[in-house]
Phi, psi and omega in degrees: 000316180296322180296320180295318179297318180298317180295320180297317180296319180296316179296320180297318179294321178296319179297321178297318180296318180294314180297319180297318178295317181296320181293326183286343181276145176290150179250128178245117182262103180281354174288331180270318180231116184283343179229128183233135173268128183271051178259082183216185183259012184271008177278135172263136181238130180243096180286137179076016180229136172274174179296323178294322177300318182297318183290336182260352179269144180287312179227077180293145180279131180215165175226158170282132185227149179279138173232125004281162180167179180246140181290342177295338177292347180251028174070016173273155176301147183291336175250157181140208180210160180189176183228130174262135179229132177227125178241143178205165177256117183270145167239108185231156176298159181296142176060032179255156177244151177255152176228146180239130177255122178247133177259203184297131176237138182262114357233343172220152183201161171241138180252127176242139172233119182053041176084355181260133177287118185260318186207144174240132175237123187070203177236099178290130176202148180282346178265125183300327182288340182254345179286141180231119184283158174194149173245122181202093175298146183205167180233126181235151181245147176204159179270143174276073189277351180234162177293328179247133178250130179243123175252123180235135182231110174278127183235133174237130179227114174229011188230005183218164185290333180226144179243160176129195180268102182285328185237156185286122171295147181238135180231147180184182177291150192300314186295307178295329179292317177296320178298315179298318182293316179296319181296315180298318180294317181295320180296315179295321178296321178296316180297316180297314180297319180294316180295322179290326176295319176298319177300315182297317182294310185288329177289325175293318178298324180297318183286352172262353179212072192290343182285345181249113184268003180302313181294327179297311182295321179294320179298315181292326176298318177296320180299311183288332173296321177296319178294324179298315178297318183293342181253003177232180178062246179281356179049060184297331176299325179283323184283350176285354179057045178269001180074026179285126181296155180303316183296324179292321177302314181294319180294322176298320178300315182291309188291325180297321176298317180296316184289329174300318179292319181300306185284335173296318177294317179299322180295315179295324179295326177294326180286320184229068186296330184282349185257005178258129171284120185302320182291317179296317180299315180297321180295316179298316181291327177296318177297318180298312183294320178296318178297315179298321178297317179296315180298325183282322188267329184278151170300155184302322182302313181283324179296328182294336178287341180279334188305311181302321180289323179292323178293325174297319177298320179298322177297318176298318181295319178294325175296322177296320179295321177300316178300319179296317180299316178298318182297312183291334176283327177294321179271001173058055174292152178302130177064019182293327181293311180297313180295325179296316178299316180296318180295319178297323177297316178296321179298312182296318178291328176294316176298319177302315181296320180296312181294322179293319181295334179268002178077014182279332174227157183248086178233237176203165179288114189247351186298319178302321177295321176298321179293323177297315179296322177301319180296322178296315179297320180296323177297322177295322178297314180297319178299318178297321178297319177296320179298319179297320179297317178295322178296323178293321177296318179295319178297319179297320178298317179295319179296321178295321178297315181294321183293323187257013184301316186254017182244094185298323184293330184264345185301316183298318180293315180293324178299319178299318179295318180295322177299321178295317177299319181297318178297317179298317179295320178296317179297319178298320178294321177297316179297316180300313181300318181292319179298315181293327177297316180294319179299317183295324186264328191246323182279336182283334186299312180299321180292321178296319180295322178294319178298319180298317179299319180295322177297315178300318181296315181298329178268006177059040180264358183240139167282169180297322180293320177295323178297317178298317180296319180295318179295327177295317178296321178296323178299320178296320178299321180293324176298315178296321179299326180298313178294322178299315179298317181296316177299317182297313182293318180295319181293316179299319180295320180293326180290325183272323187242358185083163180279121177250133184216158174232081188292151176207166180277123187232132171282120189286349184297317182294309179297327178292319179295318178298321179293319179297320177295322181296324184258018183299319182293315180297321177297319181292324181296327178262002180056045182267145175261127180247122181250136174200131180272112184271358191285332184260147180262124175232130182244147176227154182254102187199161173296131186294326178292322177295319181296318180297314180292326177300309180295320181297318180293320182292318179289323177301318178295317181299319179292317184300319186258014176266146175280156180301134181083006182280192185225139176236135181231138176246123181241147175221130178216164175279119179290316169201199184290344186247351185225155175238136178251133180237130185238135173250113187243128176232164180249037187271216190276348177073184183222150175277167178297321180297319179295318181294334180281345185255335190295334180259011182267133179281341183267332180265130175263093184251128172204157179214168182277151176279187184290343175240036178062029174290137183260138177242166181262344186082004181263338188302303182292328177297317178294322177300316181298318180298318181290319180294315178299319180296333181269003180081025181245193179221155177219139178208167183236138172237121184197157169225148181299130179083359184237020178081184182214153174230120177253123183246137175232136177247123182233146178291147176254009174218166177297128182279000000 
């Protein structure tokens, strides 16, 4: 009887202990919220202990710690190692799986769920010499196989000023978590792609109008903003598996922020040169350049101590920009209101990013989005400037008419001038109409395809593999868009200002080889064979930029209209002692007589699709003819439908 009473009391005490432990654990109901942020005070932190140490110690020492946060805020050394543990009781739908999203952790860690090692990032080790840092956000899935779920994260930091969980882990049901992860990745990829497209366009525009550096500074600002996105958040630069070292990723993050500020200031000074104090501007840029030098030359551990002070400086710099915006609006500079609104948006998103990066507010990195909106407003400003220019031309024409109405002797002279203006305006309108037509049909397609992919992603209609394939196709569209933009800008410039060249004697072997390397991927995709005899030297007398664009357009056309598995041949021979003939021969779909009569016409806009529905602008061969004619040469086409085509160009090999 006594033994039974003793057993009953023992079981009762054990039940009380179990109930007490269960009650003390937080309960997470995934039926109400499918995604939960684990930013609470229920994390246990064991400094100087690994997960194995905790399991083998009878009474391990721990504290309640805030997540996200740094363990240095709790008087622990900034370097070292420790383990975060979070236990909870889950309420989940039947047959459901849970997923955990981990962001950047300083600086290497191991993730355990219910005692099982799930993921390793970097090389976690208690020895500083053996620990290896890495940043790699990831998403992991696991079953809620027990009533209590324990998440343990071993963290080692020997390479940064603060260690610990910088960002909030997120847990939820598998389907909404996968959707959230895909959406975040797609948005960041879209922002990077858009900023890089802006960089490509404005840097190309700069090289067609070198006296104005506004577009150059804006292009470089877009480039470094894209790098900033790629090295933060989802760290897409790391996820591309390019083998970029951890230290280089961190340096890109630091330096890109500095360079965005450098080129942003230079851009504003180009817009409002009279409103910048030269000494203040030089001092600000000197601080920026010195900071970039420190970030580049110092090890990440020491450079990370500079970041808080640099961010304070950035707040001061943003305040200076606000003061500048107010100043230019008070004196009513042209377009100061539009530019001011855009600058304030960048300032506010910049402050948001600084506060978010320090964990002071819980938002998202918004500055790249602010820069995109700024670019849209800037495009509206440029359009307005063109409208004002046209209005001034029209006003000048009216004034000339009124002035010369009653002066017979001057009427003939003024009439001639007005006719010239009318012809110029008509030509400008034709150029404008053609440019807008090309923009509407050819430049819009890559952006539309990217928009379509984003819609599919947002509606969860794409798998990850389909998303990668779609982004690859968009990348090809952007490559084609780059050549289209270059042809468009060069042709527009030649129509308005004439063809300007600096001819020199050039051995064609090098530019042909560079062109073949440039189109290696396109040749491989269509399984095309390209033949060219490199053994003989042939020289032509032409502007080197014209020759490069000439060869690129001719080979691009040959690839576009060749069938898969076909052959392209490039031949060069001496036409006579003064000329060299170069031939591009393909075995593709050929051209009709009507098509050959239109491709070199400035009045007919002729283009057709390639064998894989590649789209052209109709400017490539027209631009080639202008460059060849300007160099004293000739170009012609020999072709029949279905039998391929041969495009021949004759160029002088000496100064004419």
